[in-house]
mmCIF file of the N, C-alpha and C atoms, coordinates in Angstrom:
data_MODEL
# 
_entry.id   MODEL 
# 
loop_
_atom_site.group_PDB 
_atom_site.id 
_atom_site.type_symbol 
_atom_site.label_atom_id 
_atom_site.label_alt_id 
_atom_site.label_comp_id 
_atom_site.label_asym_id 
_atom_site.label_entity_id 
_atom_site.label_seq_id 
_atom_site.pdbx_PDB_ins_code 
_atom_site.Cartn_x 
_atom_site.Cartn_y 
_atom_site.Cartn_z 
_atom_site.occupancy 
_atom_site.B_iso_or_equiv 
_atom_site.pdbx_formal_charge 
_atom_site.auth_seq_id 
_atom_site.auth_comp_id 
_atom_site.auth_asym_id 
_atom_site.auth_atom_id 
_atom_site.pdbx_PDB_model_num 
ATOM 1   N N  . UNK A 1 1  ? 0.480  -0.962 -0.007  1.00 0.00 ? 1  UNK A N  1 
ATOM 2   C CA . UNK A 1 1  ? -0.014 0.034  0.109   1.00 0.00 ? 1  UNK A CA 1 
ATOM 3   C C  . UNK A 1 1  ? 1.274  1.864  0.210   1.00 0.00 ? 1  UNK A C  1 
ATOM 4   N N  . UNK A 1 2  ? 2.229  1.307  0.779   1.00 0.00 ? 2  UNK A N  1 
ATOM 5   C CA . UNK A 1 2  ? 2.673  2.209  1.034   1.00 0.00 ? 2  UNK A CA 1 
ATOM 6   C C  . UNK A 1 2  ? 3.590  2.449  -0.430  1.00 0.00 ? 2  UNK A C  1 
ATOM 7   N N  . UNK A 1 3  ? 3.592  1.756  -1.014  1.00 0.00 ? 3  UNK A N  1 
ATOM 8   C CA . UNK A 1 3  ? 4.437  1.871  -2.739  1.00 0.00 ? 3  UNK A CA 1 
ATOM 9   C C  . UNK A 1 3  ? 3.665  2.330  -3.388  1.00 0.00 ? 3  UNK A C  1 
ATOM 10  N N  . UNK A 1 4  ? 2.163  1.823  -3.528  1.00 0.00 ? 4  UNK A N  1 
ATOM 11  C CA . UNK A 1 4  ? 1.589  2.772  -4.324  1.00 0.00 ? 4  UNK A CA 1 
ATOM 12  C C  . UNK A 1 4  ? 1.005  4.133  -4.023  1.00 0.00 ? 4  UNK A C  1 
ATOM 13  N N  . UNK A 1 5  ? 1.090  4.407  -2.937  1.00 0.00 ? 5  UNK A N  1 
ATOM 14  C CA . UNK A 1 5  ? 0.908  5.642  -2.327  1.00 0.00 ? 5  UNK A CA 1 
ATOM 15  C C  . UNK A 1 5  ? 2.447  6.854  -2.976  1.00 0.00 ? 5  UNK A C  1 
ATOM 16  N N  . UNK A 1 6  ? 3.211  6.171  -2.684  1.00 0.00 ? 6  UNK A N  1 
ATOM 17  C CA . UNK A 1 6  ? 4.398  6.562  -3.126  1.00 0.00 ? 6  UNK A CA 1 
ATOM 18  C C  . UNK A 1 6  ? 4.306  6.981  -5.037  1.00 0.00 ? 6  UNK A C  1 
ATOM 19  N N  . UNK A 1 7  ? 4.110  5.794  -5.656  1.00 0.00 ? 7  UNK A N  1 
ATOM 20  C CA . UNK A 1 7  ? 3.916  5.914  -6.857  1.00 0.00 ? 7  UNK A CA 1 
ATOM 21  C C  . UNK A 1 7  ? 2.945  7.020  -7.512  1.00 0.00 ? 7  UNK A C  1 
ATOM 22  N N  . UNK A 1 8  ? 1.639  7.086  -6.482  1.00 0.00 ? 8  UNK A N  1 
ATOM 23  C CA . UNK A 1 8  ? 0.514  8.091  -7.088  1.00 0.00 ? 8  UNK A CA 1 
ATOM 24  C C  . UNK A 1 8  ? 1.502  9.559  -6.893  1.00 0.00 ? 8  UNK A C  1 
ATOM 25  N N  . UNK A 1 9  ? 1.562  9.565  -5.953  1.00 0.00 ? 9  UNK A N  1 
ATOM 26  C CA . UNK A 1 9  ? 2.294  11.094 -5.136  1.00 0.00 ? 9  UNK A CA 1 
ATOM 27  C C  . UNK A 1 9  ? 3.797  11.439 -6.471  1.00 0.00 ? 9  UNK A C  1 
ATOM 28  N N  . UNK A 1 10 ? 3.987  10.503 -6.954  1.00 0.00 ? 10 UNK A N  1 
ATOM 29  C CA . UNK A 1 10 ? 5.307  10.699 -8.234  1.00 0.00 ? 10 UNK A CA 1 
ATOM 30  C C  . UNK A 1 10 ? 4.091  10.990 -9.668  1.00 0.00 ? 10 UNK A C  1 
ATOM 31  N N  . UNK A 1 11 ? 3.467  10.268 -9.822  1.00 0.00 ? 11 UNK A N  1 
ATOM 32  C CA . UNK A 1 11 ? 2.555  10.939 -10.857 1.00 0.00 ? 11 UNK A CA 1 
ATOM 33  C C  . UNK A 1 11 ? 1.655  11.566 -10.425 1.00 0.00 ? 11 UNK A C  1 
ATOM 34  N N  . UNK A 1 12 ? 1.776  12.526 -9.215  1.00 0.00 ? 12 UNK A N  1 
ATOM 35  C CA . UNK A 1 12 ? 0.923  14.037 -9.393  1.00 0.00 ? 12 UNK A CA 1 
ATOM 36  C C  . UNK A 1 12 ? 2.171  14.946 -9.827  1.00 0.00 ? 12 UNK A C  1 
ATOM 37  N N  . UNK A 1 13 ? 2.983  14.458 -9.443  1.00 0.00 ? 13 UNK A N  1 
ATOM 38  C CA . UNK A 1 13 ? 3.873  15.628 -9.070  1.00 0.00 ? 13 UNK A CA 1 
ATOM 39  C C  . UNK A 1 13 ? 4.620  16.091 -10.680 1.00 0.00 ? 13 UNK A C  1 
ATOM 40  N N  . UNK A 1 14 ? 4.353  14.767 -11.398 1.00 0.00 ? 14 UNK A N  1 
ATOM 41  C CA . UNK A 1 14 ? 4.910  15.084 -12.739 1.00 0.00 ? 14 UNK A CA 1 
ATOM 42  C C  . UNK A 1 14 ? 3.461  15.915 -13.355 1.00 0.00 ? 14 UNK A C  1 
ATOM 43  N N  . UNK A 1 15 ? 2.179  15.275 -12.935 1.00 0.00 ? 15 UNK A N  1 
ATOM 44  C CA . UNK A 1 15 ? 1.143  15.885 -14.026 1.00 0.00 ? 15 UNK A CA 1 
ATOM 45  C C  . UNK A 1 15 ? 1.059  17.216 -13.285 1.00 0.00 ? 15 UNK A C  1 
ATOM 46  N N  . UNK A 1 16 ? 1.485  17.652 -12.297 1.00 0.00 ? 16 UNK A N  1 
ATOM 47  C CA . UNK A 1 16 ? 1.398  19.088 -11.939 1.00 0.00 ? 16 UNK A CA 1 
ATOM 48  C C  . UNK A 1 16 ? 2.508  20.179 -12.694 1.00 0.00 ? 16 UNK A C  1 
ATOM 49  N N  . UNK A 1 17 ? 3.849  19.272 -12.570 1.00 0.00 ? 17 UNK A N  1 
ATOM 50  C CA . UNK A 1 17 ? 4.886  20.007 -13.496 1.00 0.00 ? 17 UNK A CA 1 
ATOM 51  C C  . UNK A 1 17 ? 4.431  20.277 -15.391 1.00 0.00 ? 17 UNK A C  1 
ATOM 52  N N  . UNK A 1 18 ? 3.597  19.251 -15.463 1.00 0.00 ? 18 UNK A N  1 
ATOM 53  C CA . UNK A 1 18 ? 2.983  19.472 -16.987 1.00 0.00 ? 18 UNK A CA 1 
ATOM 54  C C  . UNK A 1 18 ? 2.122  20.374 -17.197 1.00 0.00 ? 18 UNK A C  1 
ATOM 55  N N  . UNK A 1 19 ? 0.942  20.201 -15.888 1.00 0.00 ? 19 UNK A N  1 
ATOM 56  C CA . UNK A 1 19 ? 0.278  21.483 -16.385 1.00 0.00 ? 19 UNK A CA 1 
ATOM 57  C C  . UNK A 1 19 ? 1.103  22.822 -16.321 1.00 0.00 ? 19 UNK A C  1 
ATOM 58  N N  . UNK A 1 20 ? 1.472  22.942 -15.276 1.00 0.00 ? 20 UNK A N  1 
ATOM 59  C CA . UNK A 1 20 ? 2.387  24.230 -15.131 1.00 0.00 ? 20 UNK A CA 1 
ATOM 60  C C  . UNK A 1 20 ? 2.817  24.673 -16.735 1.00 0.00 ? 20 UNK A C  1 
ATOM 61  N N  . UNK A 1 21 ? 3.607  24.007 -17.226 1.00 0.00 ? 21 UNK A N  1 
ATOM 62  C CA . UNK A 1 21 ? 4.268  24.283 -18.448 1.00 0.00 ? 21 UNK A CA 1 
ATOM 63  C C  . UNK A 1 21 ? 3.404  23.979 -19.837 1.00 0.00 ? 21 UNK A C  1 
ATOM 64  N N  . UNK A 1 22 ? 2.299  23.038 -19.751 1.00 0.00 ? 22 UNK A N  1 
ATOM 65  C CA . UNK A 1 22 ? 1.607  22.692 -20.838 1.00 0.00 ? 22 UNK A CA 1 
ATOM 66  C C  . UNK A 1 22 ? 0.989  24.185 -21.511 1.00 0.00 ? 22 UNK A C  1 
ATOM 67  N N  . UNK A 1 23 ? 0.566  24.179 -22.966 1.00 0.00 ? 23 UNK A N  1 
ATOM 68  C CA . UNK A 1 23 ? -0.102 25.359 -23.038 1.00 0.00 ? 23 UNK A CA 1 
ATOM 69  C C  . UNK A 1 23 ? -1.249 24.528 -24.190 1.00 0.00 ? 23 UNK A C  1 
ATOM 70  N N  . UNK A 1 24 ? -2.496 25.427 -24.139 1.00 0.00 ? 24 UNK A N  1 
ATOM 71  C CA . UNK A 1 24 ? -3.430 24.834 -25.586 1.00 0.00 ? 24 UNK A CA 1 
ATOM 72  C C  . UNK A 1 24 ? -2.595 25.196 -26.343 1.00 0.00 ? 24 UNK A C  1 
ATOM 73  N N  . UNK A 1 25 ? -3.241 24.522 -27.621 1.00 0.00 ? 25 UNK A N  1 
ATOM 74  C CA . UNK A 1 25 ? -2.569 24.710 -28.860 1.00 0.00 ? 25 UNK A CA 1 
ATOM 75  C C  . UNK A 1 25 ? -4.194 25.465 -29.629 1.00 0.00 ? 25 UNK A C  1 
ATOM 76  N N  . UNK A 1 26 ? -3.678 26.205 -30.533 1.00 0.00 ? 26 UNK A N  1 
ATOM 77  C CA . UNK A 1 26 ? -5.127 26.574 -31.450 1.00 0.00 ? 26 UNK A CA 1 
ATOM 78  C C  . UNK A 1 26 ? -4.996 26.167 -32.863 1.00 0.00 ? 26 UNK A C  1 
ATOM 79  N N  . UNK A 1 27 ? -5.519 25.482 -33.444 1.00 0.00 ? 27 UNK A N  1 
ATOM 80  C CA . UNK A 1 27 ? -5.762 24.679 -34.659 1.00 0.00 ? 27 UNK A CA 1 
ATOM 81  C C  . UNK A 1 27 ? -4.179 23.816 -34.850 1.00 0.00 ? 27 UNK A C  1 
ATOM 82  N N  . UNK A 1 28 ? -3.825 23.448 -33.746 1.00 0.00 ? 28 UNK A N  1 
ATOM 83  C CA . UNK A 1 28 ? -2.784 22.581 -33.762 1.00 0.00 ? 28 UNK A CA 1 
ATOM 84  C C  . UNK A 1 28 ? -1.287 23.402 -33.899 1.00 0.00 ? 28 UNK A C  1 
ATOM 85  N N  . UNK A 1 29 ? -1.614 24.518 -33.668 1.00 0.00 ? 29 UNK A N  1 
ATOM 86  C CA . UNK A 1 29 ? -0.326 25.564 -33.539 1.00 0.00 ? 29 UNK A CA 1 
ATOM 87  C C  . UNK A 1 29 ? -0.078 25.888 -32.253 1.00 0.00 ? 29 UNK A C  1 
ATOM 88  N N  . UNK A 1 30 ? 1.152  26.400 -31.851 1.00 0.00 ? 30 UNK A N  1 
ATOM 89  C CA . UNK A 1 30 ? 1.845  26.916 -30.226 1.00 0.00 ? 30 UNK A CA 1 
ATOM 90  C C  . UNK A 1 30 ? 1.787  28.255 -30.829 1.00 0.00 ? 30 UNK A C  1 
ATOM 91  N N  . UNK A 1 31 ? 1.139  28.934 -29.204 1.00 0.00 ? 31 UNK A N  1 
ATOM 92  C CA . UNK A 1 31 ? 1.691  30.352 -30.074 1.00 0.00 ? 31 UNK A CA 1 
ATOM 93  C C  . UNK A 1 31 ? 2.481  31.259 -28.663 1.00 0.00 ? 31 UNK A C  1 
ATOM 94  N N  . UNK A 1 32 ? 3.467  31.821 -29.177 1.00 0.00 ? 32 UNK A N  1 
ATOM 95  C CA . UNK A 1 32 ? 4.085  32.635 -28.006 1.00 0.00 ? 32 UNK A CA 1 
ATOM 96  C C  . UNK A 1 32 ? 3.655  33.596 -27.567 1.00 0.00 ? 32 UNK A C  1 
ATOM 97  N N  . UNK A 1 33 ? 3.956  33.802 -26.115 1.00 0.00 ? 33 UNK A N  1 
ATOM 98  C CA . UNK A 1 33 ? 3.549  35.349 -25.865 1.00 0.00 ? 33 UNK A CA 1 
ATOM 99  C C  . UNK A 1 33 ? 3.992  36.239 -25.652 1.00 0.00 ? 33 UNK A C  1 
ATOM 100 N N  . UNK A 1 34 ? 3.937  37.782 -25.979 1.00 0.00 ? 34 UNK A N  1 
ATOM 101 C CA . UNK A 1 34 ? 4.881  38.671 -26.292 1.00 0.00 ? 34 UNK A CA 1 
ATOM 102 C C  . UNK A 1 34 ? 6.242  38.527 -25.606 1.00 0.00 ? 34 UNK A C  1 
ATOM 103 N N  . UNK A 1 35 ? 5.917  38.280 -23.859 1.00 0.00 ? 35 UNK A N  1 
ATOM 104 C CA . UNK A 1 35 ? 7.553  38.211 -23.328 1.00 0.00 ? 35 UNK A CA 1 
ATOM 105 C C  . UNK A 1 35 ? 8.320  37.218 -23.963 1.00 0.00 ? 35 UNK A C  1 
ATOM 106 N N  . UNK A 1 36 ? 7.668  36.141 -24.338 1.00 0.00 ? 36 UNK A N  1 
ATOM 107 C CA . UNK A 1 36 ? 8.716  35.070 -25.083 1.00 0.00 ? 36 UNK A CA 1 
ATOM 108 C C  . UNK A 1 36 ? 9.033  35.366 -26.146 1.00 0.00 ? 36 UNK A C  1 
ATOM 109 N N  . UNK A 1 37 ? 8.228  36.005 -26.883 1.00 0.00 ? 37 UNK A N  1 
ATOM 110 C CA . UNK A 1 37 ? 9.332  36.876 -28.144 1.00 0.00 ? 37 UNK A CA 1 
ATOM 111 C C  . UNK A 1 37 ? 10.004 37.808 -27.990 1.00 0.00 ? 37 UNK A C  1 
ATOM 112 N N  . UNK A 1 38 ? 9.893  38.021 -27.169 1.00 0.00 ? 38 UNK A N  1 
ATOM 113 C CA . UNK A 1 38 ? 10.951 39.318 -26.841 1.00 0.00 ? 38 UNK A CA 1 
ATOM 114 C C  . UNK A 1 38 ? 11.934 38.839 -26.086 1.00 0.00 ? 38 UNK A C  1 
ATOM 115 N N  . UNK A 1 39 ? 11.849 37.826 -25.208 1.00 0.00 ? 39 UNK A N  1 
ATOM 116 C CA . UNK A 1 39 ? 13.230 37.168 -24.944 1.00 0.00 ? 39 UNK A CA 1 
ATOM 117 C C  . UNK A 1 39 ? 13.715 36.291 -26.125 1.00 0.00 ? 39 UNK A C  1 
ATOM 118 N N  . UNK A 1 40 ? 13.147 36.027 -27.157 1.00 0.00 ? 40 UNK A N  1 
ATOM 119 C CA . UNK A 1 40 ? 14.078 35.248 -27.860 1.00 0.00 ? 40 UNK A CA 1 
ATOM 120 C C  . UNK A 1 40 ? 14.114 35.793 -28.971 1.00 0.00 ? 40 UNK A C  1 
ATOM 121 N N  . UNK A 1 41 ? 14.156 36.984 -29.079 1.00 0.00 ? 41 UNK A N  1 
ATOM 122 C CA . UNK A 1 41 ? 14.482 37.912 -30.094 1.00 0.00 ? 41 UNK A CA 1 
ATOM 123 C C  . UNK A 1 41 ? 15.137 38.626 -29.552 1.00 0.00 ? 41 UNK A C  1 
ATOM 124 N N  . UNK A 1 42 ? 15.501 38.985 -28.305 1.00 0.00 ? 42 UNK A N  1 
ATOM 125 C CA . UNK A 1 42 ? 15.959 39.705 -27.659 1.00 0.00 ? 42 UNK A CA 1 
ATOM 126 C C  . UNK A 1 42 ? 15.742 41.017 -28.030 1.00 0.00 ? 42 UNK A C  1 
ATOM 127 N N  . UNK A 1 43 ? 14.505 41.828 -27.723 1.00 0.00 ? 43 UNK A N  1 
ATOM 128 C CA . UNK A 1 43 ? 13.596 42.789 -27.832 1.00 0.00 ? 43 UNK A CA 1 
ATOM 129 C C  . UNK A 1 43 ? 12.943 43.200 -26.845 1.00 0.00 ? 43 UNK A C  1 
ATOM 130 N N  . UNK A 1 44 ? 13.397 44.868 -26.947 1.00 0.00 ? 44 UNK A N  1 
ATOM 131 C CA . UNK A 1 44 ? 12.090 45.186 -25.978 1.00 0.00 ? 44 UNK A CA 1 
ATOM 132 C C  . UNK A 1 44 ? 10.686 44.842 -26.226 1.00 0.00 ? 44 UNK A C  1 
ATOM 133 N N  . UNK A 1 45 ? 9.760  45.253 -24.988 1.00 0.00 ? 45 UNK A N  1 
ATOM 134 C CA . UNK A 1 45 ? 8.380  45.480 -25.101 1.00 0.00 ? 45 UNK A CA 1 
ATOM 135 C C  . UNK A 1 45 ? 7.900  46.261 -26.280 1.00 0.00 ? 45 UNK A C  1 
ATOM 136 N N  . UNK A 1 46 ? 8.812  47.848 -26.154 1.00 0.00 ? 46 UNK A N  1 
ATOM 137 C CA . UNK A 1 46 ? 7.967  48.904 -26.856 1.00 0.00 ? 46 UNK A CA 1 
ATOM 138 C C  . UNK A 1 46 ? 8.548  48.425 -28.298 1.00 0.00 ? 46 UNK A C  1 
ATOM 139 N N  . UNK A 1 47 ? 9.876  47.756 -28.346 1.00 0.00 ? 47 UNK A N  1 
ATOM 140 C CA . UNK A 1 47 ? 10.227 47.766 -29.900 1.00 0.00 ? 47 UNK A CA 1 
ATOM 141 C C  . UNK A 1 47 ? 9.420  46.548 -30.674 1.00 0.00 ? 47 UNK A C  1 
ATOM 142 N N  . UNK A 1 48 ? 9.056  45.637 -29.861 1.00 0.00 ? 48 UNK A N  1 
ATOM 143 C CA . UNK A 1 48 ? 8.101  44.345 -30.284 1.00 0.00 ? 48 UNK A CA 1 
ATOM 144 C C  . UNK A 1 48 ? 6.851  45.096 -30.612 1.00 0.00 ? 48 UNK A C  1 
ATOM 145 N N  . UNK A 1 49 ? 5.911  46.012 -30.066 1.00 0.00 ? 49 UNK A N  1 
ATOM 146 C CA . UNK A 1 49 ? 5.023  46.846 -30.113 1.00 0.00 ? 49 UNK A CA 1 
ATOM 147 C C  . UNK A 1 49 ? 4.894  47.639 -31.698 1.00 0.00 ? 49 UNK A C  1 
ATOM 148 N N  . UNK A 1 50 ? 6.053  48.230 -31.528 1.00 0.00 ? 50 UNK A N  1 
ATOM 149 C CA . UNK A 1 50 ? 6.738  49.301 -33.458 1.00 0.00 ? 50 UNK A CA 1 
ATOM 150 C C  . UNK A 1 50 ? 6.404  48.487 -34.298 1.00 0.00 ? 50 UNK A C  1 
ATOM 151 N N  . UNK A 1 51 ? 7.022  47.042 -34.031 1.00 0.00 ? 51 UNK A N  1 
ATOM 152 C CA . UNK A 1 51 ? 6.854  45.975 -35.369 1.00 0.00 ? 51 UNK A CA 1 
ATOM 153 C C  . UNK A 1 51 ? 5.647  45.590 -35.479 1.00 0.00 ? 51 UNK A C  1 
ATOM 154 N N  . UNK A 1 52 ? 4.488  45.286 -34.281 1.00 0.00 ? 52 UNK A N  1 
ATOM 155 C CA . UNK A 1 52 ? 3.033  44.722 -34.494 1.00 0.00 ? 52 UNK A CA 1 
ATOM 156 C C  . UNK A 1 52 ? 2.362  46.338 -35.195 1.00 0.00 ? 52 UNK A C  1 
ATOM 157 N N  . UNK A 1 53 ? 2.923  47.589 -34.752 1.00 0.00 ? 53 UNK A N  1 
ATOM 158 C CA . UNK A 1 53 ? 2.116  48.259 -35.567 1.00 0.00 ? 53 UNK A CA 1 
ATOM 159 C C  . UNK A 1 53 ? 2.596  48.916 -36.980 1.00 0.00 ? 53 UNK A C  1 
ATOM 160 N N  . UNK A 1 54 ? 3.399  48.169 -37.472 1.00 0.00 ? 54 UNK A N  1 
ATOM 161 C CA . UNK A 1 54 ? 4.221  48.452 -38.716 1.00 0.00 ? 54 UNK A CA 1 
ATOM 162 C C  . UNK A 1 54 ? 2.459  47.998 -39.456 1.00 0.00 ? 54 UNK A C  1 
# 
């Protein structure tokens, strides 16, 4: 019984980590947040907004 409880706790921890990092898809595509785009392109939020406005 103790082993079962330990296994279930491990599964729960993995599931919590997955839920924290998973993001829903839209038509099978994963979209980045503005913050993630800025990080990857090394831009400020203001510069990203200027690019969007063009």
